Structure formats: C-alpha cells, structure tokens
VEXLO-859850 format. One record per residue (C-alpha): residue number from 0; residue in three letters; chain; x, y, z. Coordinates in steps of 0.2 Angstrom, whole numbers, always signed. Layout:
REM VEXLO-859850
NUM|ALA|A|X|Y|Z
...
This chain:
REM VEXLO-859850
0|MET|A|-1|-1|-1
1|ASN|A|+7|+17|-4
2|THR|A|+11|+30|+9
3|LEU|A|+2|+47|+7
4|PRO|A|+12|+64|+7
5|GLN|A|+11|+73|+25
6|TRP|A|-1|+86|+19
7|ALA|A|-14|+73|+12
8|GLU|A|-13|+64|+29
9|LEU|A|-17|+81|+37
10|LEU|A|-31|+84|+26
11|VAL|A|-39|+66|+28
12|SER|A|-37|+67|+46
13|PHE|A|-44|+85|+48
14|PHE|A|-60|+78|+39
15|ILE|A|-62|+63|+49
16|ILE|A|-60|+72|+65
17|LEU|A|-72|+86|+59
18|GLY|A|-85|+72|+54
19|ALA|A|-82|+61|+70
20|SER|A|-84|+78|+80
21|PHE|A|-101|+82|+72
22|THR|A|-106|+63|+75
23|PHE|A|-102|+64|+91
24|ILE|A|-112|+80|+96
25|GLY|A|-126|+74|+87
26|SER|A|-127|+58|+98
27|LEU|A|-126|+69|+112
28|GLY|A|-140|+78|+106
29|LEU|A|-150|+64|+104
30|LEU|A|-147|+58|+121
31|ARG|A|-149|+74|+131
32|LEU|A|-161|+84|+122
33|PRO|A|-179|+84|+131
34|ASP|A|-193|+78|+119
35|PHE|A|-195|+70|+103
36|MET|A|-196|+86|+91
37|ALA|A|-179|+91|+98
38|ARG|A|-171|+76|+98
39|LEU|A|-175|+74|+80
40|HIS|A|-163|+89|+76
41|ALA|A|-147|+81|+83
42|PRO|A|-148|+65|+72
43|THR|A|-154|+73|+56
44|LYS|A|-142|+88|+56
45|ALA|A|-126|+86|+65
46|THR|A|-124|+67|+62
47|THR|A|-128|+69|+43
48|LEU|A|-113|+83|+42
49|GLY|A|-102|+72|+53
50|VAL|A|-105|+56|+40
51|GLY|A|-102|+69|+26
52|GLY|A|-85|+73|+34
53|ILE|A|-80|+55|+35
54|ILE|A|-85|+51|+18
55|ILE|A|-75|+66|+11
56|GLY|A|-60|+59|+22
57|SER|A|-62|+41|+15
58|MET|A|-64|+47|-3
59|LEU|A|-48|+58|-1
60|TYR|A|-38|+44|+6
61|PHE|A|-43|+31|-7
62|SER|A|-42|+43|-22
63|LEU|A|-24|+49|-16
64|SER|A|-18|+32|-11
65|ASP|A|-23|+22|-26
66|THR|A|-36|+28|-40
67|LEU|A|-51|+38|-39
68|SER|A|-64|+33|-28
69|LEU|A|-81|+38|-30
70|HIS|A|-91|+23|-21
71|GLU|A|-92|+35|-5
72|LEU|A|-100|+48|-17
73|LEU|A|-115|+36|-19
74|ILE|A|-117|+33|-1
75|ALA|A|-116|+53|+2
76|ILE|A|-130|+56|-10
77|PHE|A|-141|+43|-4
78|LEU|A|-138|+49|+15
79|PHE|A|-142|+67|+9
80|LEU|A|-156|+62|+1
81|THR|A|-164|+51|+13
82|ALA|A|-161|+60|+28
83|PRO|A|-173|+75|+27
84|ILE|A|-187|+64|+20
85|SER|A|-185|+53|+35
86|ALA|A|-185|+67|+48
87|HIS|A|-200|+73|+39
88|LEU|A|-210|+58|+41
89|LEU|A|-204|+57|+59
90|ALA|A|-209|+74|+63
91|LYS|A|-226|+71|+55
92|ALA|A|-230|+55|+64
93|GLY|A|-226|+64|+82
94|LEU|A|-237|+78|+76
95|HIS|A|-250|+64|+73
96|LEU|A|-248|+55|+88
97|GLU|A|-248|+71|+98
98|LEU|A|-233|+67|+108
99|LYS|A|-230|+78|+124
100|LEU|A|-217|+92|+120
101|THR|A|-208|+103|+136
102|ASP|A|-213|+119|+138
103|ASN|A|-197|+127|+128
104|THR|A|-202|+118|+113
105|ARG|A|-214|+130|+102
106|ASP|A|-230|+121|+97
107|LEU|A|-237|+129|+82
108|ARG|A|-254|+117|+83
109|LYS|A|-260|+129|+98
110|LYS|A|-264|+144|+84
111|PRO|A|-268|+134|+69
112|GLU|A|-276|+149|+61
113|GLN|A|-258|+158|+61
114|TYR|A|-252|+145|+50
115|SER|A|-265|+142|+39
116|ASP|A|-269|+144|+20
117|LYS|A|-287|+150|+22
118|ASP|A|-291|+168|+20
119|SER|A|-294|+176|+35
C-alpha cells in the first residue's frame, strides 16, 4: 500500500476528525435533548454533517492512495437525500400521535389559524 504525503494525511485526518466531532455532538444531542421534536434535530443535522465529513476523508484517502474512488459519493448522495425525508416523516408521525412536548418547545398547533392557508 502506498503512503500518502504528509499534507494529504493531515487533510484526511482533518475531515475524519471533523466528521467524528459532528457525529459525537449529534449523538449527545440525541441523548440530552428533552422531547421527541427536539431530539429529531440532532441525528438529522449534526450526524448527517458528521457522516459527510467522514465520507469526504475516505474519498480523499482512497483517491490519493490508489485510483479515483467515487463509491463514497453514492453513499453521501443517498444519505443526503434520505435523511431529510425520514426526518419529515418522523416529525409528521410525532404530530399525528400528539406526543408530549416540553414547555420550551414551540407548539404551532396551539394557534393553527396563524399558519393556515385559508383567507381570513
């Protein structure tokens, strides 16, 4: 296996550490946030960025050490397309089930006329 130049190792390390940091912050948010709607943001925002950073680091490493590697790009595209859709479906399910929210979470269902499409 070929060794990379030091600048490439530093660049790959930067993206992997950046991705791992975002993933860790997203995991902490999932653990610490008080209710379902607040917890929904942690894995869909921070963890998606974390996986993106790790994938960029992996693409750089394998592209610089061997040949151009685009397999990770397919993973990233799939992740960035499915994460918002699944978060939207989870949020709609939480609203449909009327899950209990903490006082700090804004509940837009309390004044539905404010967010309605109907003419006043």
